[in-house]
C-alpha positions in Angstrom: -26.9 28.4 -17.8 -29.4 31.0 -18.7 -30.8 32.7 -15.6 -34.3 32.7 -16.9 -34.0 29.0 -17.9 -32.7 28.2 -14.2 -35.5 30.0 -12.6 -38.2 28.3 -14.9 -36.8 25.1 -14.0 -36.9 25.8 -10.2 -40.5 27.3 -10.4 -41.6 24.0 -12.3 -40.0 22.0 -9.4 -41.8 24.0 -6.6 -45.3 23.5 -8.3 -44.7 20.0 -8.3 -43.7 19.9 -4.7 -47.0 22.0 -4.2 -45.9 25.4 -2.8 -42.6 27.3 -1.9 -42.5 26.1 1.4 -41.9 22.4 0.5 -38.5 20.9 1.1 -35.5 22.5 -0.6 -34.8 21.3 -4.2 -31.6 19.2 -4.2 -28.9 19.5 -7.1 -29.9 15.9 -8.1 -33.5 17.0 -8.6 -32.7 20.1 -10.4 -30.1 18.4 -12.7 -32.9 15.6 -13.3 -35.4 18.1 -14.4 -33.2 20.0 -16.5 -32.3 16.9 -18.3 -35.9 15.9 -18.9 -36.6 19.3 -20.1 -33.9 19.2 -22.6 -35.0 15.8 -24.0 -38.7 17.0 -24.3 -37.4 20.4 -26.1 -35.3 18.3 -28.5 -38.0 15.8 -29.2 -40.3 18.7 -29.9 -37.9 20.4 -32.2 -37.2 17.1 -34.0 -40.9 16.4 -34.4 -42.1 19.7 -35.7 -38.9 19.7 -38.2 -40.5 16.4 -39.7 -44.0 17.7 -39.6 -43.1 20.9 -41.7 -41.0 18.7 -44.3 -44.0 16.5 -44.3 -46.3 19.6 -44.9 -44.0 20.8 -47.7 -43.9 17.6 -49.5 -47.8 16.8 -49.4 -48.4 20.4 -50.5 -46.1 20.2 -53.5 -47.8 16.7 -54.4 -51.3 18.2 -54.3 -50.6 21.4 -56.0 -48.1 20.2 -58.7 -49.6 17.2 -59.5 -53.0 16.2 -58.3 -55.2 19.2 -58.2 -54.2 20.8 -61.8 -55.3 17.1 -63.2 -58.4 16.4 -60.8 -56.9 13.5 -59.4 -57.7 12.3 -56.0 -56.1 10.1 -53.2 -57.8 7.9 -50.4 -58.8 8.7 -47.1 -59.8 12.0 -45.7 -57.5 13.7 -48.5 -59.2 11.9 -51.1 -62.8 12.8 -49.7 -61.6 16.5 -49.5 -60.2 16.6 -53.1 -63.3 14.9 -54.5 -65.5 17.4 -52.8 -63.6 20.3 -53.8 -63.7 19.0 -57.5 -67.6 18.7 -57.1 -68.6 21.7 -55.1 -65.6 24.1 -56.0 -65.3 24.9 -52.3 -61.7 25.5 -51.5 -59.4 22.6 -50.7 -57.9 24.4 -47.8 -61.2 24.6 -46.0 -62.2 21.1 -46.7 -59.1 19.6 -45.5 -59.9 21.3 -42.0 -63.5 20.6 -41.9 -63.1 16.8 -42.9 -60.2 16.2 -40.3 -61.9 18.0 -37.2 -63.9 15.0 -36.1 -60.9 12.8 -36.6 -58.7 15.2 -34.6 -61.3 15.0 -31.9 -61.2 11.2 -32.0 -57.5 11.2 -31.9 -57.7 13.4 -28.7 -59.9 10.6 -27.1 -58.1 7.4 -28.0 -54.6 8.6 -28.3 -53.9 11.8 -26.3 -53.8 15.7 -26.2 -50.3 15.9 -27.4 -51.2 13.9 -30.6 -54.3 15.9 -31.1 -52.7 19.4 -30.7 -49.9 18.2 -33.3 -52.3 16.9 -35.7 -54.6 20.1 -35.5 -51.3 22.1 -36.2 -50.2 19.7 -39.1 -53.4 19.9 -40.8 -54.0 23.5 -40.1 -50.8 24.4 -41.9 -51.2 22.0 -44.7 -54.5 23.8 -45.4 -52.7 27.3 -45.1 -49.8 26.0 -47.4 -52.5 24.9 -50.2 -54.2 28.3 -49.8 -51.1 30.7 -49.9 -48.1 28.8 -51.5 -48.4 28.0 -55.1 -46.1 25.3 -56.8 -45.5 25.2 -60.4 -47.4 22.6 -62.3 -44.9 19.8 -63.3 -46.7 17.7 -65.9 -49.9 16.7 -67.5 -49.0 13.1 -68.3 -51.5 11.1 -66.2 -49.3 8.2 -65.3 -46.5 10.5 -64.0 -49.1 12.6 -62.2 -50.5 9.5 -60.4 -47.3 8.0 -59.5 -45.4 11.2 -58.4 -48.4 13.1 -56.9 -48.9 9.9 -54.6 -45.2 9.7 -53.9 -44.9 13.3 -52.7 -48.0 13.1 -50.8 -47.3 9.9 -49.0 -43.9 11.0 -48.3 -45.5 14.0 -46.6 -47.9 12.0 -44.7 -45.1 9.6 -43.7 -42.8 12.3 -42.3 -45.8 13.7 -40.5 -46.5 10.5 -38.8 -42.9 10.2 -37.7 -43.2 13.6 -36.1 -46.0 12.3 -33.9 -49.1 13.8 -36.1 -51.1 13.1 -39.0 -52.2 14.9 -42.2 -54.9 12.2 -42.9 -57.4 11.3 -40.1 -58.5 8.0 -41.9 -55.9 6.1 -39.8 -57.3 7.4 -36.4 -60.9 6.3 -37.6 -59.5 2.9 -38.5 -58.1 2.2 -35.1 -61.3 3.4 -33.5 -63.6 1.2 -35.5 -61.2 -1.7 -35.5 -61.8 -2.2 -31.9 -65.6 -1.6 -32.0 -66.3 -4.0 -35.1 -63.4 -6.6 -34.2 -61.7 -6.2 -37.6 -58.2 -5.2 -38.6 -57.1 -1.6 -39.2 -56.1 -2.6 -42.9 -59.6 -3.8 -43.6 -61.1 -0.6 -42.3 -58.8 1.6 -44.5 -59.6 -0.6 -47.5 -63.2 -0.3 -47.0 -63.1 3.3 -46.6 -61.0 3.9 -49.8 -63.4 1.5 -52.0 -66.2 3.9 -50.9 -64.0 6.7 -52.0 -62.8 5.5 -55.3 -66.3 4.2 -56.1 -67.8 7.8 -55.7 -65.0 9.1 -57.8 -65.9 6.7 -60.6 -69.7 7.6 -60.4 -69.1 11.7 -60.2 -66.0 11.9 -61.9 -65.0 9.0 -64.4 -63.8 5.4 -64.1 -60.4 6.5 -65.9 -60.0 9.2 -63.1 -60.9 6.7 -60.5 -58.4 4.0 -61.8 -55.4 6.5 -61.9 -56.6 7.8 -58.4 -56.1 4.3 -57.1 -52.6 4.4 -58.6 -51.9 7.5 -56.7 -53.2 5.9 -53.4 -51.1 2.7 -54.0 -48.0 5.0 -54.7 -48.7 7.2 -51.7 -49.3 4.1 -49.4 -46.1 2.5 -50.4 -44.1 5.8 -50.0 -45.8 6.4 -46.6 -44.8 2.8 -45.5 -41.1 3.6 -46.6 -40.9 6.9 -44.9 -41.8 5.6 -41.6 -39.7 2.6 -42.1 -42.0 0.0 -42.6 -43.8 0.2 -39.2 -47.2 -1.7 -39.3 -50.1 -0.5 -37.4 -48.9 -1.9 -34.0 -45.2 -2.0 -32.8 -44.2 -4.5 -30.0 -41.6 -2.9 -27.7 -39.0 -4.9 -25.6 -37.3 -2.9 -23.0 -34.5 -4.1 -21.1 -33.3 -1.7 -18.2 -32.0 -1.6 -14.7 -35.0 0.9 -14.1 -37.5 -1.6 -15.2 -39.8 -0.6 -12.3 -39.9 3.2 -13.3 -40.3 2.3 -17.1 -43.2 0.3 -16.3 -44.8 2.9 -14.2 -44.2 5.3 -17.0 -45.9 3.0 -19.7 -48.9 3.0 -17.3 -49.1 6.5 -16.3 -47.9 8.5 -19.2 -48.6 6.3 -22.1 -51.8 4.7 -20.9 -50.9 1.2 -21.8 -50.3 -2.0 -19.9 -47.2 -4.1 -20.0 -45.9 -7.8 -19.4 -42.8 -8.4 -17.4 -40.6 -11.3 -18.3 -37.9 -12.6 -15.9 -34.6 -13.2 -17.7 -30.7 -12.9 -17.4 -28.3 -10.3 -18.9 -25.0 -11.4 -20.0 -22.1 -9.3 -20.8 -18.1 -9.4 -20.3 -15.5 -11.8 -21.5 -16.6 -14.4 -19.1 -20.4 -14.3 -19.8 -21.2 -13.0 -16.5 -25.0 -12.8 -16.0 -27.4 -11.5 -13.4 -31.1 -11.6 -13.4 -33.2 -8.7 -14.7 -36.6 -8.0 -15.6 -37.8 -7.5 -19.2 -40.6 -5.2 -20.1 -42.6 -6.0 -23.2 -45.6 -3.5 -24.4 -47.7 -2.9 -27.6 -48.3 0.5 -28.8 -49.4 2.2 -32.1 -47.0 3.5 -34.5 -48.1 7.1 -33.7 -46.9 6.8 -30.0 -43.2 5.6 -31.0 -41.7 9.1 -30.7 -43.3 9.8 -27.2 -42.3 6.4 -25.9 -38.7 6.8 -27.1 -38.3 10.1 -25.3 -40.0 8.9 -22.2 -37.7 5.9 -21.9 -34.8 8.2 -22.5 -35.6 10.4 -19.7 -35.6 7.4 -17.3 -32.7 5.5 -18.7 -30.8 6.7 -22.0 -28.9 3.3 -21.7 -31.9 1.1 -21.9 -31.9 -1.8 -24.7 -35.0 -1.2 -26.7 -36.2 -3.7 -29.4 -39.1 -2.7 -31.7 -40.8 -5.3 -34.1 -44.0 -5.0 -36.2 -47.2 -6.5 -34.8 -50.0 -7.0 -37.5 -52.9 -7.0 -35.3 -53.9 -7.6 -31.7 -56.8 -8.5 -29.7 -57.5 -8.0 -26.1 -55.2 -6.5 -23.4 -54.8 -2.6 -23.2 -54.2 -1.5 -26.7 -57.0 0.7 -26.3 -55.7 3.7 -24.1 -57.1 3.7 -20.7 -59.0 7.0 -19.1 -57.2 8.7 -16.2 -58.7 11.4 -14.0 -56.1 14.0 -13.1 
């Protein structure tokens, strides 16, 4: 093992034990911490690889299809495109300015890691649109609407899989849905009605209609890119370390969970034994983090995820912790 990495792990463990005079660090503690560090690094590399792919796809969709033909999309990106068309302010600047409130809101309701990733992703997309120039592919309006939406939706979807966002509308929708008692889909639809109505008024009805096709293409591609995951995801976890996983869900994820009493069966003779089954509900933006945290505790845990259309009550809204 690299001596520098070795020393880094020991220093990190000493800090956790609050000083160098604490009890000696065992080989088990060192190996466990090293494994957790390796999983964290692996997850971050995978996440940022997906984010970079998403940025490239979104930038290509914007510069090769939408911008040259004055088309817009829905959400915060659509607001930025519409404002850029009306004011001639640089799109790269508008992407950052319009998404700043959403990133701050994401920090409040989802967490610091998500907010940092989202800020980096949005900043890099703005940089790409300002410095990287893709060729203009076509002026056919239908092709522009469909393929511009396809590449933009793929970019947003890949970024979501990396644990970030390029468009902050979904963060706002999660927040408002809990405040107003409506579904996330209803909030997103209302925002987009306002965006496309403004496009019809300031640009033209034809442009607004084609832009709606762009949004539909982007929306369907986004769903495909993140494997059809809905707004919420129900997660069932079966593990011999159920207590530790339950504690992690509360302390690390800021979520609640339910424990079912069940039986596990395996072997030729159907041998069974009692087990605790954990069930929790998270947003799709937190799936990557939850998987990594579960793997740190038990890489053999049996995890089942299923789509949840909407929820009410419970601890879907993140709790606040004072560290």
